[in-house]
Structure formats: C-alpha cells, structure tokens
ROVOVEX-697272 format. One line per 3 residues: number of its first residue (from 1); for each residue x, y, z of N, C-alpha, C. Coordinates in Angstrom, 3 decimals, decimal comma, m for minus. Last residue first. Layout:
<recs>
NUM = X/Y/Z/X/Y/Z/X/Y/Z; ...
</recs>
This chain:
<recs>
326 = 73,870/165,138/55,468/73,252/166,261/54,785/73,057/167,418/55,752; 74,635/163,393/57,538/75,648/163,995/56,659/75,087/165,235/55,964; 72,225/162,597/58,515/73,130/163,341/59,386/74,180/164,089/58,565
323 = 71,308/161,239/56,258/70,575/162,401/56,719/71,453/163,266/57,609; 73,184/159,237/56,108/73,086/160,166/54,995/72,361/161,423/55,408; 72,643/157,905/58,449/73,948/158,547/58,315/73,925/159,558/57,191
320 = 70,040/157,040/57,854/70,258/157,943/58,994/71,593/158,664/58,866; 70,564/155,376/55,621/69,710/156,537/55,439/69,902/157,542/56,571; 72,156/153,515/56,872/72,717/154,312/55,789/71,885/155,581/55,568
317 = 70,380/152,386/58,641/71,541/153,088/59,184/72,152/154,001/58,130; 68,642/151,242/56,790/68,134/152,281/57,692/69,291/153,096/58,257; 70,371/149,439/55,626/69,781/150,473/54,778/69,257/151,625/55,632
314 = 70,928/147,808/57,761/72,016/148,588/57,185/71,485/149,719/56,312; 68,350/146,707/58,049/68,951/147,488/59,136/70,069/148,385/58,613; 68,040/145,417/55,604/67,103/146,487/55,948/67,672/147,368/57,059
311 = 70,159/143,570/55,834/70,143/144,538/54,739/69,240/145,714/55,071; 69,352/142,106/58,037/70,589/142,886/58,124/70,623/143,966/57,042; 67,063/140,950/56,860/66,913/141,809/58,055/68,153/142,695/58,208
308 = 68,230/139,474/54,879/67,378/140,602/54,482/67,163/141,549/55,664; 69,547/137,604/56,511/70,319/138,497/55,646/69,501/139,707/55,225; 67,412/136,301/57,657/68,315/137,063/58,524/69,129/138,050/57,695
305 = 66,380/135,143/55,316/65,562/136,107/56,073/66,434/136,966/56,983; 68,531/133,502/54,644/68,128/134,573/53,715/67,312/135,628/54,454; 68,524/131,803/56,808/69,694/132,650/56,587/69,366/133,802/55,656
302 = 66,032/130,620/56,347/66,254/131,366/57,585/67,449/132,298/57,444; 66,545/129,364/53,930/65,540/130,420/53,968/65,713/131,291/55,201; 68,464/127,531/54,796/68,856/128,556/53,824/67,867/129,703/53,833
299 = 66,869/125,982/56,461/68,031/126,703/57,017/68,450/127,822/56,083; 65,066/125,012/54,516/64,560/125,830/55,629/65,694/126,634/56,258; 66,844/123,584/52,945/66,131/124,733/52,370/65,604/125,652/53,455
296 = 67,586/121,669/54,777/68,602/122,577/54,247/67,950/123,818/53,640; 65,119/120,444/55,094/65,754/121,081/56,258/66,814/122,074/55,801; 64,766/119,514/52,519/63,825/120,520/53,027/64,423/121,244/54,235
293 = 66,828/117,634/52,421/66,873/118,774/51,507/65,957/119,890/51,983; 65,911/115,874/54,351/67,180/116,576/54,557/67,266/117,796/53,664; 63,570/115,048/53,061/63,489/115,723/54,363/64,769/116,500/54,646
290 = 64,644/113,863/50,782/63,748/115,011/50,643/63,650/115,793/51,945; 66,062/111,828/51,992/66,787/112,818/51,212/65,940/114,076/51,024; 63,915/110,449/53,082/64,931/111,024/53,974/65,719/112,109/53,250
287 = 62,588/109,710/50,764/61,895/110,589/51,699/62,885/111,246/52,660; 64,567/108,036/49,696/64,183/109,248/48,976/63,475/110,237/49,898; 64,612/106,014/51,594/65,823/106,802/51,343/65,471/108,111/50,647
284 = 61,977/105,091/51,319/62,416/105,649/52,605/63,658/106,517/52,414; 62,099/104,226/48,675/61,152/105,282/49,033/61,568/105,949/50,333; 64,001/102,233/48,901/64,305/103,389/48,066/63,378/104,556/48,379
281 = 62,530/100,550/50,562/63,804/101,082/51,014/64,169/102,330/50,214; 60,308/99,993/48,966/60,103/100,646/50,253/61,394/101,276/50,757; 61,615/98,735/46,807/60,857/99,975/46,585/60,683/100,737/47,893
278 = 62,652/96,507/48,081/63,574/97,474/47,474/62,878/98,810/47,246; 60,231/95,315/48,798/61,187/95,720/49,839/62,162/96,758/49,300; 59,195/94,884/46,235/58,493/95,763/47,153/59,403/96,239/48,274
275 = 61,081/93,095/45,197/60,897/94,398/44,550/60,192/95,382/45,467; 60,660/90,984/46,938/61,976/91,620/46,873/61,868/93,005/46,261; 57,976/90,481/46,312/58,325/90,911/47,666/59,688/91,587/47,698
272 = 58,284/89,734/43,600/57,432/90,877/43,963/57,803/91,414/45,340; 59,928/87,535/43,835/60,416/88,700/43,094/59,600/89,940/43,433; 58,138/85,936/45,291/59,432/86,307/45,879/59,993/87,533/45,177
269 = 56,048/85,708/43,446/55,789/86,358/44,730/57,095/86,806/45,384; 57,416/84,324/41,436/56,881/85,652/41,133/56,588/86,417/42,424; 57,983/82,004/42,841/59,084/82,810/42,346/58,614/84,224/42,043
266 = 55,356/81,113/43,259/56,212/81,421/44,413/57,375/82,310/43,991; 54,582/80,724/40,604/53,865/81,702/41,424/54,717/82,117/42,620; 56,377/78,727/39,908/56,424/79,997/39,188/55,707/81,092/39,969
263 = 55,523/76,759/41,668/56,886/77,270/41,779/57,012/78,615/41,074; 52,945/76,343/40,669/53,107/76,855/42,025/54,503/77,437/42,230; 53,617/75,330/38,147/52,854/76,579/38,236/52,994/77,198/39,619
260 = 54,935/73,012/38,951/55,656/74,015/38,174/54,958/75,366/38,251; 52,821/71,724/40,197/53,971/72,131/40,992/54,784/73,190/40,268; 51,147/71,301/37,981/50,663/72,110/39,098/51,833/72,620/39,930
257 = 52,823/69,655/36,461/52,383/70,941/35,914/51,905/71,876/37,028; 53,043/67,504/38,231/54,239/68,224/37,821/53,883/69,603/37,276; 50,413/66,658/38,364/51,026/67,194/39,582/52,296/67,964/39,259
254 = 50,212/65,843/35,658/49,325/66,874/36,200/49,948/67,518/37,441; 52,141/63,840/35,502/52,298/65,041/34,681/51,434/66,172/35,218; 51,024/61,998/37,289/52,351/62,559/37,546/52,558/63,853/36,761
251 = 48,622/61,491/35,935/48,601/62,067/37,285/49,945/62,704/37,621; 49,648/60,372/33,594/48,880/61,619/33,516/48,810/62,299/34,884; 50,811/58,041/34,567/51,658/59,058/33,952/50,945/60,401/33,878
248 = 48,472/56,752/35,465/49,566/57,054/36,399/50,454/58,162/35,848; 47,051/56,552/33,073/46,475/57,295/34,203/47,568/57,688/35,191; 48,784/54,896/31,658/48,562/56,263/31,190/47,956/57,123/32,293
245 = 48,554/52,562/33,169/49,855/53,230/33,073/49,693/54,669/32,609; 45,830/51,991/32,785/46,358/52,196/34,141/47,676/52,954/34,099; 45,704/51,674/30,012/44,965/52,772/30,639/45,479/53,052/32,051
242 = 47,409/49,400/29,724/47,693/50,664/29,040/46,995/51,834/29,721; 46,178/47,365/31,285/47,539/47,838/31,592/47,860/49,189/30,954; 43,573/47,294/29,874/43,697/47,725/31,266/45,120/48,150/31,630
239 = 44,278/46,438/27,215/43,532/47,678/27,471/43,730/48,185/28,898; 45,432/44,028/26,737/46,331/45,169/26,905/45,598/46,440/27,307; 43,323/42,255/26,391/44,260/42,011/27,497/45,148/43,217/27,767
236 = 42,124/43,194/24,058/41,402/43,306/25,333/42,349/43,147/26,514; 44,123/42,477/22,209/43,762/43,882/22,399/43,064/44,076/23,744; 44,088/39,669/22,456/45,325/40,404/22,728/45,030/41,879/22,984
233 = 41,471/39,093/21,676/41,895/38,764/23,033/43,151/39,533/23,409; 41,535/39,897/19,010/40,638/40,577/19,946/41,037/40,313/21,389; 43,409/37,996/18,034/43,694/39,438/17,983/42,828/40,186/18,994
230 = 42,074/35,598/18,476/43,395/35,816/19,079/43,724/37,307/19,121; 39,783/35,862/16,946/39,643/35,771/18,398/40,974/36,053/19,088; 40,169/38,332/14,320/40,267/36,976/14,854/40,125/37,002/16,373
227 = 40,224/40,887/13,362/38,906/40,283/13,564/38,973/38,849/14,105; 43,468/40,389/11,984/42,405/41,279/12,428/41,074/40,532/12,424; 45,452/37,629/13,134/44,817/38,391/12,076/43,729/39,285/12,653
224 = 48,319/37,553/15,241/46,899/37,310/15,047/46,308/38,203/13,970; 50,973/37,800/15,928/50,653/37,566/14,522/49,190/37,279/14,263; 51,119/38,459/18,596/51,510/37,126/18,186/51,138/36,794/16,759
221 = 50,634/41,095/19,155/49,502/40,166/19,209/49,846/38,771/18,733; 51,861/43,613/20,632/52,460/42,379/20,127/51,402/41,286/20,242; 50,305/46,672/19,538/50,546/45,606/20,509/51,169/44,404/19,825
218 = 50,903/50,041/19,135/50,794/48,761/18,438/51,166/47,670/19,427; 49,384/53,100/19,897/50,085/51,926/20,408/49,831/50,739/19,487; 49,519/56,622/19,997/49,141/55,421/19,246/50,021/54,257/19,677
215 = 48,258/59,288/21,789/49,318/58,286/21,762/48,798/57,047/21,050; 47,734/62,852/21,458/47,291/61,460/21,508/48,492/60,530/21,416; 48,913/65,311/21,474/47,506/65,255/21,853/46,995/63,828/21,982
212 = 52,083/66,129/22,900/51,286/65,403/21,908/49,846/65,300/22,400; 53,448/69,420/23,569/53,002/68,097/23,993/52,234/67,459/22,837; 53,836/71,970/22,798/54,935/71,340/23,530/54,533/69,982/24,090
209 = 52,997/72,992/19,488/52,573/72,531/20,799/53,752/71,852/21,482; 53,118/73,930/16,847/53,931/74,544/17,892/53,341/74,262/19,282; 53,592/72,043/13,806/52,780/72,470/14,948/53,700/73,157/15,953
206 = 55,608/71,386/12,200/54,576/72,219/11,595/53,560/72,676/12,630; 57,160/69,597/13,467/57,503/70,997/13,700/56,594/71,941/12,917; 56,071/67,271/12,444/55,727/67,643/13,805/56,080/69,093/14,109
203 = 54,739/67,789/9,126/55,829/67,410/10,038/55,485/67,887/11,445; 51,269/66,938/8,482/52,367/67,896/8,570/53,527/67,283/9,342; 48,609/65,890/6,467/49,648/65,472/7,405/50,816/66,447/7,315
200 = 45,070/66,353/6,228/46,427/66,695/5,794/47,386/66,219/6,879; 41,810/65,293/5,111/42,891/65,355/6,085/44,173/65,828/5,430; 38,460/66,665/4,589/39,666/65,934/4,170/40,700/66,034/5,276
197 = 36,119/67,563/5,853/36,149/67,372/4,402/37,324/66,504/3,956; 34,240/66,735/8,691/35,580/66,974/8,147/35,576/66,652/6,656; 31,372/68,382/9,936/31,920/67,269/9,172/33,268/67,652/8,594
194 = 30,090/70,579/11,041/30,196/69,370/11,848/30,815/68,186/11,149; 29,596/73,132/10,129/29,139/72,007/9,334/29,212/70,691/10,063; 32,375/74,388/11,890/31,232/74,670/11,022/30,886/73,466/10,153
191 = 33,575/72,068/14,442/33,640/73,253/13,594/32,423/73,337/12,681; 33,661/69,741/15,778/32,846/70,782/16,388/32,804/72,042/15,529; 33,370/66,918/13,527/34,126/67,946/14,218/33,165/68,949/14,827
188 = 33,781/63,562/12,211/33,000/64,738/12,581/33,862/65,709/13,374; 35,185/61,751/9,348/34,929/62,042/10,753/34,113/63,304/10,958; 35,382/61,031/6,767/36,584/61,598/7,380/36,362/62,045/8,818
185 = 34,237/58,233/4,891/33,982/59,282/5,877/35,289/59,730/6,521; 35,139/56,092/3,410/34,993/57,384/2,748/34,772/58,528/3,729; 37,580/54,220/5,351/36,342/54,372/4,597/36,254/55,783/4,019
182 = 40,001/54,358/6,646/39,755/53,189/5,809/38,455/53,283/5,017; 42,290/56,197/7,882/41,021/56,488/7,216/40,754/55,377/6,209; 44,677/55,302/8,752/43,732/55,736/9,780/42,354/56,036/9,205
179 = 46,211/54,920/6,567/45,593/53,717/7,126/44,609/54,071/8,234; 45,892/57,269/3,979/46,236/57,015/5,373/45,491/55,794/5,869; 47,406/58,262/0,944/46,344/57,537/1,623/46,819/57,242/3,038
176 = 48,486/61,451/m0,434/48,670/60,199/0,300/47,330/59,557/0,652; 50,463/63,678/m2,281/49,123/63,131/m2,092/49,271/61,747/m1,474; 52,548/66,582/m1,665/52,307/65,178/m1,980/50,871/64,795/m1,694
173 = 52,724/69,203/m1,014/53,838/68,668/m1,801/53,622/67,203/m2,175; 51,037/72,118/m0,348/50,836/70,693/m0,598/51,960/70,183/m1,499; 52,066/74,460/2,065/52,085/74,071/0,658/51,930/72,562/0,543
170 = 50,533/76,756/4,363/51,190/75,485/4,079/51,043/75,161/2,591; 50,615/79,513/6,652/50,317/78,985/5,317/51,148/77,732/5,059; 51,394/80,064/9,177/50,062/80,524/8,795/49,643/79,962/7,445
167 = 52,981/77,677/11,353/52,966/78,546/10,170/51,530/78,965/9,888; 52,484/76,179/13,585/53,727/76,931/13,553/53,753/77,930/12,397; 49,382/76,005/15,314/50,147/75,824/14,076/51,373/76,735/14,083
164 = 48,093/76,757/17,604/48,590/75,384/17,546/49,463/75,144/16,320; 47,058/79,290/17,268/48,334/79,188/17,983/48,924/77,783/17,922; 44,626/78,613/16,096/45,632/79,329/15,306/47,009/79,184/15,944
161 = 43,374/77,432/18,330/43,620/76,655/17,114/44,702/77,315/16,272; 43,232/79,582/20,116/43,994/78,393/20,490/44,326/77,550/19,268; 41,525/81,377/18,746/42,932/81,735/18,996/43,776/80,517/19,337
158 = 39,474/79,771/16,235/39,700/80,425/17,518/41,200/80,583/17,760; 39,257/80,660/12,726/39,530/79,714/13,811/39,703/80,476/15,116; 39,208/82,720/10,957/37,937/82,398/11,592/38,100/81,344/12,684
155 = 41,578/82,872/9,714/41,446/83,697/10,917/40,101/83,487/11,602; 42,736/79,696/8,507/41,784/80,803/8,485/41,755/81,553/9,814; 45,710/78,916/7,296/44,932/78,681/8,511/44,028/79,893/8,702
152 = 45,717/78,452/3,774/45,999/79,294/4,931/45,138/78,868/6,106; 47,350/76,533/1,234/46,163/76,896/2,013/46,614/77,643/3,256; 48,528/76,041/m2,135/48,713/76,436/m0,739/47,351/76,651/m0,078
149 = 49,790/73,716/m4,580/48,787/74,642/m4,069/49,043/74,926/m2,592; 51,578/71,728/m5,071/52,032/73,097/m5,255/51,025/74,130/m4,786; 49,224/69,461/m6,267/50,574/69,628/m5,720/51,089/71,020/m6,074
146 = 46,889/69,114/m7,593/46,861/70,037/m6,464/48,230/70,221/m5,822; 47,277/67,162/m9,426/47,160/68,522/m9,946/47,166/69,561/m8,831; 47,146/64,822/m7,980/48,472/65,347/m8,290/48,431/66,746/m8,879
143 = 44,311/65,574/m5,795/45,072/64,716/m6,704/46,366/65,422/m7,071; 42,012/65,366/m2,989/42,986/66,068/m3,824/43,649/65,066/m4,768; 40,292/63,686/m1,646/39,834/65,053/m1,905/40,758/65,818/m2,846
140 = 41,654/61,281/m1,499/40,257/61,251/m1,903/39,759/62,640/m2,291; 44,177/61,789/m0,553/44,052/61,382/m1,953/42,600/61,337/m2,413; 44,990/64,508/1,480/44,085/63,371/1,300/43,896/63,047/m0,183
137 = 48,413/65,692/1,378/46,970/65,836/1,479/46,242/64,553/1,115; 51,285/66,857/3,169/50,697/65,947/2,185/49,200/65,905/2,446; 53,118/69,992/3,498/52,208/68,945/3,967/51,865/68,013/2,822
134 = 55,259/72,590/4,856/54,837/71,693/3,785/53,954/70,593/4,367; 56,494/74,133/6,770/55,329/74,710/6,093/54,893/73,882/4,886; 58,725/72,738/7,626/57,596/72,876/8,551/56,342/73,391/7,861
131 = 59,882/70,495/5,021/59,936/71,740/5,788/58,667/71,857/6,630; 59,388/68,229/3,654/60,762/68,413/4,118/60,925/69,674/4,955; 56,810/65,796/3,021/57,252/67,134/3,442/58,689/67,140/3,944
128 = 57,183/63,502/0,236/56,864/63,780/1,624/57,389/65,161/2,019; 55,895/64,083/m3,128/56,907/63,676/m2,161/56,423/63,976/m0,753; 53,790/62,979/m5,816/54,608/63,991/m5,163/55,634/63,393/m4,224
125 = 51,423/60,371/m5,013/51,964/61,364/m5,948/52,785/62,374/m5,162; 50,963/58,511/m3,048/50,460/58,216/m4,396/50,983/59,183/m5,439; 52,211/57,047/m0,150/52,342/58,176/m1,073/51,887/57,756/m2,472
122 = 50,756/56,129/2,683/51,032/55,566/1,359/51,025/56,708/0,352; 52,043/56,375/6,048/51,302/56,916/4,913/51,711/56,230/3,615; 51,607/54,509/9,073/52,447/54,966/7,969/51,585/55,375/6,781
119 = 50,891/54,056/11,843/50,043/54,788/10,897/50,855/55,378/9,744; 54,115/54,171/13,508/52,712/53,755/13,421/51,998/54,603/12,379; 56,629/55,263/13,247/56,526/53,831/13,565/55,103/53,300/13,511
116 = 56,436/57,957/12,569/57,487/57,151/11,951/57,317/55,654/12,167; 53,906/60,386/11,638/54,552/59,471/12,571/55,512/58,542/11,826; 53,028/63,720/11,170/53,527/62,509/10,511/54,274/61,659/11,539
113 = 50,090/65,073/12,693/51,542/65,031/12,563/51,959/63,701/11,938; 47,163/66,250/10,997/47,846/65,268/11,843/49,357/65,423/11,658; 44,167/68,066/10,628/45,622/68,063/10,495/46,230/67,084/11,488
110 = 41,320/68,046/8,873/41,900/67,425/10,061/43,406/67,337/9,838; 39,490/70,866/7,623/40,530/69,851/7,504/40,920/69,307/8,875; 37,076/72,237/5,830/37,307/71,837/7,217/38,267/70,657/7,165
107 = 37,761/74,792/3,410/37,646/73,384/3,786/37,712/73,273/5,300; 36,872/77,206/0,947/37,160/76,872/2,339/36,922/75,389/2,591; 38,337/78,740/m1,896/37,432/77,725/m1,362/37,859/77,355/0,062
104 = 40,315/80,422/m2,887/39,220/81,015/m2,131/38,239/80,029/m1,541; 42,479/79,265/m3,962/41,447/79,684/m4,912/40,219/80,243/m4,211; 44,034/78,512/m1,828/44,495/79,655/m2,616/43,493/80,097/m3,672
101 = 41,761/77,778/0,916/42,627/77,408/m0,192/42,989/78,650/m1,006; 41,603/78,022/4,281/41,226/78,782/3,088/42,220/78,450/1,985; 40,388/75,895/6,817/41,471/76,250/5,893/40,898/76,996/4,699
98 = 39,756/75,319/10,170/39,200/75,870/8,936/40,354/76,351/8,068; 40,688/72,231/11,836/40,744/73,681/11,615/40,075/74,046/10,298; 41,716/69,911/14,295/40,746/70,264/13,260/40,760/71,777/13,084
95 = 44,680/68,239/14,971/43,936/69,488/15,183/42,994/69,712/14,009; 47,041/66,128/16,581/45,960/66,311/15,618/45,176/67,564/15,982; 50,125/64,524/17,061/49,320/65,739/17,257/48,232/65,760/16,194
92 = 51,438/61,652/18,824/51,089/62,396/17,617/50,230/63,592/17,997; 53,732/59,172/20,073/52,804/60,275/20,239/52,578/61,007/18,930; 53,927/55,666/19,875/54,414/56,957/19,387/53,325/58,015/19,561
89 = 55,073/52,398/20,414/54,161/53,462/20,830/54,759/54,797/20,395; 55,206/48,858/19,806/55,701/50,222/19,611/54,636/51,197/20,069; 54,398/46,502/21,110/55,406/46,442/20,056/56,019/47,810/19,802
86 = 53,704/45,433/24,315/53,629/46,580/23,406/54,754/46,481/22,386; 54,167/43,389/26,073/53,046/43,248/25,163/52,883/44,379/24,183; 55,346/45,374/28,702/55,248/44,038/28,121/53,997/43,948/27,244
83 = 56,365/48,731/27,938/55,495/47,779/28,626/55,513/46,423/27,930; 57,747/50,601/26,486/58,534/49,595/27,209/57,676/48,579/27,947; 55,899/52,377/25,539/56,511/51,463/24,568/57,301/50,352/25,249
80 = 55,407/53,864/27,858/54,359/52,979/27,332/54,956/51,949/26,385; 57,853/55,244/27,974/57,449/54,373/29,086/56,386/53,383/28,618; 57,765/56,693/25,599/58,815/55,697/25,771/58,473/54,728/26,903
77 = 55,651/58,406/26,171/55,507/57,445/25,072/56,551/56,346/25,185; 56,833/59,938/28,166/55,732/59,058/28,531/55,483/58,012/27,445; 58,705/61,320/26,624/59,172/60,437/27,690/58,081/59,462/28,108
74 = 57,090/62,857/24,985/57,909/61,806/24,375/58,394/60,815/25,429; 53,830/63,322/26,581/55,194/63,721/26,235/55,940/62,556/25,588; 50,462/64,222/26,107/51,438/63,145/26,271/52,801/63,660/25,829
71 = 47,692/65,927/27,789/48,634/65,657/26,718/49,608/64,552/27,074; 45,819/66,109/29,711/46,997/66,958/29,902/48,043/66,713/28,817; 43,912/64,286/29,017/43,498/65,682/29,089/44,679/66,628/29,265
68 = 44,786/61,820/26,625/44,954/62,361/27,968/44,585/63,835/27,958; 44,267/58,761/24,888/44,090/60,207/24,980/44,235/60,632/26,431; 45,376/56,202/22,750/45,253/56,694/24,113/45,203/58,215/24,104
65 = 44,423/53,629/20,719/44,657/55,072/20,723/44,375/55,587/22,128; 45,702/50,526/19,594/45,062/51,282/20,666/45,420/52,764/20,497; 46,794/49,763/17,183/45,813/48,883/17,801/45,046/49,595/18,906
62 = 47,659/51,438/14,088/47,643/51,340/15,544/46,566/50,352/16,008; 49,256/50,008/11,246/48,096/50,657/11,849/48,073/50,425/13,354; 51,449/49,531/9,429/51,617/49,647/10,885/50,474/50,406/11,539
59 = 51,234/48,928/6,812/51,257/50,348/7,145/51,246/50,595/8,654; 51,195/46,164/6,888/52,202/46,833/6,060/52,340/48,299/6,436; 48,961/45,723/8,483/50,284/45,351/8,969/51,379/46,060/8,184
56 = 46,922/46,670/6,870/47,136/47,327/8,157/48,488/46,949/8,752; 47,233/44,907/4,614/47,347/46,369/4,477/47,660/47,040/5,811; 46,804/42,353/5,630/48,093/42,664/5,011/48,305/44,173/4,934
53 = 44,145/42,672/6,458/45,179/42,352/7,437/46,567/42,687/6,887; 42,843/43,117/4,011/42,864/44,153/5,037/43,955/43,924/6,059; 43,313/40,608/2,808/43,812/41,836/2,181/43,906/42,966/3,199
50 = 42,003/38,932/4,637/43,438/38,745/4,380/44,046/40,008/3,767; 39,397/39,943/4,389/40,079/40,019/5,682/41,590/39,870/5,497; 38,926/39,289/1,686/38,897/40,693/2,120/39,621/40,872/3,446
47 = 39,081/36,492/1,776/40,037/37,233/0,953/40,106/38,700/1,378; 36,927/35,928/3,458/38,281/35,529/3,872/39,317/36,323/3,098; 34,863/36,933/1,846/35,074/37,432/3,201/36,474/37,116/3,687
44 = 35,014/35,353/m0,454/35,382/36,770/m0,523/35,666/37,326/0,858; 34,061/32,877/0,455/35,435/32,978/m0,038/35,905/34,430/m0,014; 31,478/33,611/1,213/32,345/32,924/2,165/33,808/33,048/1,760
41 = 30,524/34,692/m1,155/30,693/35,544/0,016/31,619/34,903/1,038; 30,451/32,369/m2,729/31,336/33,469/m3,088/31,592/34,403/m1,923; 28,487/30,901/m1,415/29,847/30,360/m1,464/30,850/31,459/m1,814
38 = 26,327/32,616/m1,912/26,747/32,352/m0,540/28,184/31,837/m0,498; 26,231/32,442/m4,698/26,455/33,745/m4,064/26,968/33,554/m2,634; 25,675/29,705/m5,024/26,918/30,275/m5,550/27,260/31,604/m4,903
35 = 23,175/29,568/m3,786/24,287/28,766/m3,261/25,618/29,336/m3,726; 21,776/31,336/m5,469/21,918/31,617/m4,041/23,074/30,866/m3,426; 21,956/29,972/m7,911/22,543/31,305/m7,782/22,755/31,666/m6,312
32 = 20,547/27,654/m7,294/21,962/27,545/m7,654/22,666/28,891/m7,497; 18,033/28,791/m6,843/18,710/28,073/m5,758/20,204/27,983/m6,037; 17,561/29,805/m9,413/17,603/30,713/m8,258/18,330/30,065/m7,089
29 = 17,558/27,450/m10,914/18,605/28,452/m11,159/18,716/29,437/m9,998; 15,293/26,218/m9,881/16,589/25,553/m9,764/17,731/26,535/m9,961; 13,327/28,014/m10,660/13,584/27,797/m9,228/14,952/27,166/m9,023
26 = 13,599/27,679/m13,433/13,832/28,990/m12,825/14,145/28,858/m11,336; 12,894/25,009/m13,755/14,270/25,415/m14,080/14,598/26,768/m13,464; 10,191/25,201/m12,974/11,117/24,310/m12,254/12,563/24,724/m12,498
23 = 9,146/26,880/m14,920/9,161/27,330/m13,526/10,144/26,505/m12,711; 9,549/25,200/m17,169/10,152/26,532/m17,091/10,258/27,042/m15,667; 8,005/22,924/m16,641/9,463/22,823/m16,723/10,145/24,181/m16,577
20 = 5,443/22,018/m15,987/5,920/23,355/m15,534/7,433/23,383/m15,545; 5,125/19,454/m16,980/4,170/20,470/m17,405/4,601/21,886/m16,991; 7,222/18,099/m15,733/7,158/18,162/m17,197/6,243/19,275/m17,678
17 = 6,523/18,404/m13,040/7,764/19,005/m13,543/7,719/19,146/m15,055; 4,180/16,896/m12,959/4,122/18,330/m12,661/5,363/19,050/m13,172; 5,166/14,343/m13,500/4,214/14,937/m14,430/4,150/16,458/m14,231
14 = 6,743/14,009/m11,246/7,369/14,039/m12,576/6,452/14,694/m13,602; 4,741/14,054/m9,304/5,799/15,076/m9,277/6,464/15,193/m10,659; 3,285/11,780/m10,020/2,631/13,096/m10,008/3,661/14,224/m10,043
11 = 5,177/9,781/m9,618/4,653/10,011/m10,963/4,008/11,390/m11,064; 5,460/10,037/m6,849/6,590/10,330/m7,718/6,126/10,602/m9,144; 2,917/9,248/m6,034/3,409/10,597/m5,689/4,554/11,001/m6,615
8 = 2,839/6,631/m6,938/1,886/7,603/m7,476/2,369/9,032/m7,217; 4,839/5,550/m5,284/4,997/5,539/m6,737/4,071/6,551/m7,388; 3,727/5,941/m2,747/4,991/6,588/m3,086/5,182/6,647/m4,588
5 = 1,471/4,255/m3,012/1,296/5,691/m2,754/2,559/6,441/m3,142; 2,693/1,783/m3,375/1,846/2,313/m4,437/1,636/3,820/m4,267; 3,999/1,478/m0,898/4,778/1,541/m2,135/3,961/2,107/m3,275
2 = 1,860/1,254/0,841/2,756/2,410/0,938/3,537/2,578/m0,339; 0,820/m1,202/0,000/0,000/0,000/0,000/0,854/1,251/0,000
</recs>
C-alpha cells in the first residue's frame, strides 16, 4: 500500500515538472545562484580580511589610541613602549581647523603630525614634506594637480587653534592615503558644518605645541589576524595595563604641571616681595633725602631772612647817616 502511494506521488511530481518545466528550471537556477552567491561571500570574506590584514600590517596601523586631558610627552611614550606586550608606541598631534585654499574655497581639515613607527602613509603622488610649512593631502579630496597649491589657517579659527600651528600657510607637496582612514567618511568635528572634508599630514615641527595630543600603540599580538579571536583577546588584554599606566603618567604630569605653576607663582611672589622691599627702602631713602633737603632749604631760607633783616637794618643806618651827613 505504501509503495503504491509513493509511486503515485513520484509520478505526479514528474508529471508536474514536465508540465511546468520553465518554472522548475527557474527555481533551480535561483537556488543555484543563491548557493553560488553564498559560497562566493564565504570565499570573498576571507580574501577581504586577508587583504585588510596585510594592508594594516604593512602600514603599521595602531591597535590602541590613548588620549589624555593633559597631553602626552615623548618620555611618557617611551614608558608605554617599554610595557610588556607593546610592540611600539608613538605620540602624535591632531587638530581640526578651517582652511582657506588659494582659490578662495574653504575646507574643514583634520591636520595630523607625521609618525614614523605607526600609521604609515602611502604616497600616491609627489613627495613627503621636508619643511615645517609643507604637507601631504588626502588622496580622496585632492590629486596630483593640487601639488604646489597652498592653504591658509583661516582667521575664523579660535585663537587656540591658530596658535597650535607653527605657520600661517602650508604648501601641498604630496598626495597620500592614510591607514587611519579606511572608509569614505573623514569624521565629525565641532567646527562649522560638523563634518571633516579631508585630512592633511604635517611634520611635527609644523605644529607649535609642547606636547602630543594622543598616543598610538601597536601591541604584540603574536601575529593574530584582524577580527580573529586571538587578535581581539590580545587587544582586550592590553587595554587595562595601558589605561592604568597612562592614568599614572597623567597624574604625575598633572602634579608636575601644578607644581611648576606653584613654583612659578612662588618665584613671582618672591620677586614681587623683593621688589616691594627694594621699593620701600628706596622710598624711605628718597623721603629722607627730601626731608634733609627741606631742612637745608629751611636753614637757607632762615639765613636769607636774617640776611634781608641785616640789609634792611644797614639800609636804615645808611639813610640815617646820609641824613646826618646832609
């Protein structure tokens, strides 16, 4: 009984396929396309990760970015670089600003200092900067035709932003890609429009800050590929030691800055007190000199008055003698 039902069912299916062959083939092709697409994604995903991993390793992309409200010094970067599990660490400067191009067009640019061990740049045209007033620009917003163009740090920036730059005008000498910018977006900013148009990289002496605004760290992850469990575990394991060490260094730097300020205040107070004591002494000496001079003047006036009295007496005697003579 069961065998007859199964045979009838199969015959019905075959008959249905023959009568709707076009629809059957379409469904079969859709399934095949889906399977192929899925298989392609599986292969492509691995290839994309391998390509990305090779790119970030070749350009030494940072694994951790550390920020401090009091900035970071070169000495502190060396301390971080010496921690176990850290492959390299380097401080950098970044500043968002309004730039006026030589053709009058305004841009909101993100300026970064060029680093040597992390976040290496890929030059596509021109050359790297050799002077403080030279820079390389974003390959997405500029091309080789823009080499030689200049831009000015706009006076519309606030005073602190303007003071952060060593020069008022910079010349584009090269076009680059940056491993820090892997997608089309260039980030947000507090400046007009709230969106960064492009980035530029300057030599560190293109800025005039005495501290770095951020610290980039590459960890020794044992060769783990990006997005892998080994890589994520290595990054997570280093997060707490890095933040703890940076907090300690930041506290030391903060207290050092406060102590330096207090020492400067104490020195200024000492100089003020010394100056006030000297002023008081000089004032006292001057007042004494004035008093002595006044006493001398008073004595001289008294002598003059006595002299005039003698003159008047002699004049009276002269007149009496003249009268007697007459």
